N, C-alpha and C positions, 0 to 999 in steps of 0.2 A: 528258795530265794535265789535269784540270779545275780551273782556278784561279778560276772565276767565283764572285764573291760579290756580293751586292746588299745595300744598306741602304736603309731607308726612314725618313725623318724627317717627322713630322707637325707642322706649324706652326699653332698656335692662338694668335694674338696673340703675346704674349711667351713663352708656353710652347712649347718644342720637345720632342716626345716621340719618341724614336728607340731605336736598339739599346742605347745605353749605359744609359738609364733602364730599359728593359725588362730588361736583364741585371742591373741593381741590384735591381729588384723580385724577379727570380728568385732571386738570391743571398740576399736577406732571407728569402724564403719557405723556402729550403733551410737557411740557417744559423740562423735565429731571432734574428738580431742585426744591427743596422746596422753596428756596429763590425767584426764578423766578415765581413759582406758586403763592406764597404769594403776590408778587408785582402785578401780573395780576389780583388778586382778591381784591386788595386794602387793604391787611393786612400786618402787619410786619412779618419779618422772625420769630421772637420769637413766635408770635401767630400761624403762620403756623406750626412751629416745635412742639409747644405745642399740637396742634390738632393731628398731626401725632403720637406723643408719646402716646396720649390718645387712639387713635385707635389701635396702635401697642400693647399697654398693655392690651387692652380689648379682643382682638381676640386671639384664640389659636395659630395662626401663624401671624407674622407681615404682615401688608398690604403694607408697604413701606420699601425698603432698601435704605440706603443712604451711600455715601462715602464722607469722609471729604475733604474739598477743599485743596488748596495748589498749588504748581507749576504746577501740571497737572490738576488742577481743581477738583471739587467734582462732585456730581450728585446724583440723586435719581431716583428710578424706582419702579413701582408697582410690587409686587410679584404676583405669580399666584393666591394666595388668595385675594390680593387686587384687581386684575382684575376681579375675580369672584364676590366679594362683590359689586363692582361698577356695573358690568353687571346685577347682580340680582336686585339691587336697581332700575336701569334704567328700566329693564323689568317690575318690579312690578309697577312702576309709570305709564308706558305706558298702562299696563293692567287695572289699576284702572281708568285711564282717559277714556279708550275705553269702559270698562264695565259700567262705571258710567255716560256716556255721556248723557243719557236720564234724569237722576236725576239732573245732573249739569245744563242742559238746563231748567228743570222744576223749579229749585230754582232761576235761573237767570230770568226766565219769571215773577217771583213774585216780583222782585225788582221794586221800583218806578222809573219813568223816571229820568235819570240823576244820579242815586245813584251810579252806577258802576264807572262812570267817576269821581265823587267826591272822592270816596274811592281810586281810582287808585294812587293818589298822595302819599298815606300813606303806600303802599305795598312795602316792601323791595324786591330787586331782588334776591330771592332764598337764602338769607343769614340766 
């Protein structure tokens, strides 16, 4: 059974961009709503909005545009910059996993029997 997972967090000063923020951008793109994206990820609207604000403030251009709710409903969508950041992050992750496959396997081969299964319980799902 392959239990190998890898995460990548990019640190740019105070901004940390990693799997959680990438997944939030993906969920916003698919749901068309910060609130729905947050629910899907098991976080409050306040937390999701806070992360969006953090990303929008850190980048030269906003990653997410939102419209206030009301009679016609609100919504949110990724900007072209948001789409590019998400695509670049996903491409980087795919390349790191592909290029590092031999090293990942070598490290895994050095684990004692059962160690990966024991640790699996403690690994968060990309958050």
